[in-house]
N, C-alpha and C positions, 0 to 999 in steps of 0.2 A: 183354785181358779177364782179370779175376782168377779164381782157382779158387773153385769152390763145393763146400764140404765138408758132408756130411750126417752126423748122428749123433743120439745121445740125451742127455737131461739126467741120466743116471746109467747106469752099467753094473752097479750093485749094488742097484738097486731091488728090494725083496722080491717084488713082483708079477712082475717080469721073471725073477727067479731061479726062481720057482715055475712059470713058464709052460711050461718045457721048451725055450725058445729055446736055452739052453746045453745041448749034447748031453752024454751020459755021457762021462766022461773029461776034461771041461773045466769042472768045477764047483767046483774049489778057487779060492781068491783069485787065484792066479797063472794058473790055467787060464782063468778067466773073462776076465781082462783080455787075455791073449794071443789068445783066440778072438775077442773083440770087435775088437781091433786088426787082425785079419786081414780084417775086413768093413767097417770104417769107419775114416776118417782123423782124426776128431775126436770128443771126448766132453766133456761137462760133468761136473765133480766137484762134486756138491752137498752131500756130507757135510761139507765145510769150512764150510758155513753153520751147521751145528748144533754143531760142535765144532772147535776149532783144528786145522788139519792138522799133520802131523808131518814133519820133514825126512827121517827114516828112511823113511817110507812114500813120500814123493815120489821119493826116490832109487830105491826099488824099482819104482815106476811107470815111471820112465825106463828102467830096465834091462829091463823086461818088454815094452817097446813098440819098434817099429822106428823108424828115423830117418824124420822127416817126420810122425810121429803127433803130434797136438796135444791138449793139455788146456786147457779153459777152467775156471778155478777160481772157485767162488762165494765171495765174501767172507764172512767170519765175521759172524754176526748183530750183534755189538756194534759192529762197524765201520760198519754201515749204519743204526744207530739202532733196530734191532728189539729187543724184549725178549729177554734172554739168561738161560738157566738158570744159577743159581749153581753147580750141580754140574759144569758144563763149563768153568768159569773156571780158568785155570792158577794154580798156586802159592797157592791160597786167596784170590785177589784178589776184591774185590767186583765184582758185575756192574753197575758204575756208569759209564756213558759220560761222565758229567760230571767224573769224576776224571781229571785230566791224566796223573797218574802211571800209572794203570791203562791208559789208552789208549796211552801210550808203550810199556808192557810188551807189551800185546797186539799192537800194530802190529809190534813187533820180532819177536815169536814168529811171526806170520803171514808176515812177509817172509823169515825164516830158513827156514820150511817150504816155500815155493814156489821158493826159490833153485835147488834141483837141476833143476827143470823149466826154469827160465829159462836156466841154464847149458848145458843140453843141447838148447836150441832147441825145447823141447816146450811152452812156455807160450804158448798162443794169446791168452788174455786173462784178466784178473781181472774177474769180473762183480760189479758193485755193483748189487744189486736193492734200491732204496730203498722204504721202507714207504709205504702208500697215504696216510698223513697228511702226507707231505712234499709240500707244494704249491709252485707257483712263487712266488717272493718273495725278499726279502732274506735270510731265514734259510736258505732252500735254497741260495742262491748262496754263502753262507758255508760251508755244508756241502760243496759241490762244490769250492770253493777249498781248503779244508782237506784234502779227499781228494786233490786234485791234488798238493798239497805233499808229502803222505805217500807218494805213489806215483810220484814223479818217475822217469821212465825205464821204467815198467811199461806194458804194453798194457792199457788200461782200457776196459771196456764198461759202459754205464749203462742200467739198465731202471727207468723210473719206473712207479709203480703208480697215481698219481693222474691221472685222465683230462685234467685241465686242461693238463698239459704239452703235449699234442698236439692241443688244440682249435685251430681255424683261426686265431683271433686271437693265439694264444700260440706256435704251432709254430715260426715263424721265430726268435723270441727264444730258444726252447729249443735250436734247432740252433746258433745263434751262441754260446750259453753253453757247450755241449759242445765245439764246435770250438775255442773259445778255450783250453780245457784239454786239447785233443788226445784227447778221449774219444769212443769210438764209441757212437752211439745204438743201442739194441736195439729192433728192431721186434717186435711180437707179433701172433700170431693167437689170438683168443679169442672166446668167445660175445659177440654184440652185443646191444644193446637194454637192458642193465642200467645202473644209475647208475654203476657202477664200470668199465664197458667202455671199453677203449682202442681207438681206431680203428686199422685195419690199415694204417697209414702206414709207409713204409720210407725214412726220411731217411738221408742220408750226412753224417756229421760228422767223419770221419777217413778219409783215403785208405787207411790201413793195413788196416782191417777193418770189415766190417758184420756184424751178428749178427741173426738172426731166431729167435725162440723160439715154438714152437707149443704152446700150453697146452691145446688141445682146445676144443670148443665146448659144453661141458656147461652147461645153464642153472642148475646148482647152484653155479656160481661164487659165492664170497663167503659160502657157508654150507655146513654139513655137514663131513664128514671130508675129509682130503686125497684119499682114494680117490674119494669122491663128486664132489669139485670137478674132478678131473683125469681122470676116467674118460671116455674118448672114443675112438672109432675113426674116423679120417679116411677119407673116400671118395677115390677117384681124382680125381673132378671137383673136390673141395675143394682137393686138393693142386695140381692143374693151374692153379687160379685164381692161384696165386702165381708161376707160371713167368715171366710178363713182369716182375714186380717183382724177382725174383731175378736175372734176366738184366740188368736195369738196374743193380742194385746191383753186379753183377760188372763192369759196364762202368766204374763209377766208383771201384772199390776194388781193392786188391791181392788180397783174399780175402774170402769170404763164409762164415760158419758158419750152418748151418741145423740147429737142435736141437729135438728133440721131447720134450715134457714131459707127454704124455698117458699117464699110468701106469695101464694096465689090462692085466694080463698082458704079452704081448709087443707091445701096440699101438704103443708108441713105436718099437721096433726095426723093425717091419713098415712103419710110415709112413716112417721114414728110408730103408729099402731101396727103397720104392716111389718116393719123391721122387728118389732117386738115379737110378732107371731112367727116370723122366720127364725129368729133366734131360739124361741121356745121349741118350735118343731124340730129344729136342728139338734137341740139339746136332748130331746126325747129320743131321737133316732140314734144318738151316740151313747 
């Protein structure tokens, strides 16, 4: 049975830093990461979505975390087809994903930046969260094939945002497509009943890794600010609902990453802590 690691989708989220979860004496950049890594074995770095990561910073992350600690790195927005601000583009390049030269340069910069984590065994996955307008079809298959070529040898996890990917009539084809490229499917927990809601399915498409991201169940999903969309506090019962699925994922994979994205104060860290306790208690009882 594979390991199940719990953590949060950022250790530098402003709401988390303001919440008091980090005690006095651990509030510098280095202190926060060291404190976090004493409590969790995995974290998602989401800042790399908003701006290209830096090799120097990745090297510092590796130095400040113990052996066995794992980073999931969120792919830069331009690489997943999301709008990208011109201000964060390197070397004055245009934020144009249709320009092959631009893409070559950005891919090379991204790969260089994550290499220190890969070399030190700390790269758990690179998360490609595709936009909600990427629907199943020939164009999407081309995007995935191009991504697979660019990331050969990397551990890749894919989160789709369009619900058609996991509807009953499409799910098997989605699994086959991801498995063909060796990509791990990302399961999500989110509010249900909205047109954009993804079902809480937990498919396995790569033996190496399964990823589950908890976005909260706020009905403001799809509108309002980031804080409004993701503000949510999970109850114990809501977390416990996932225990059978997480155990099943662990039976089929080498490792499971359970990451909390409900950014409201320290809600994500507290949920990750509670999920860890539930998994440990459940393991002891079995």
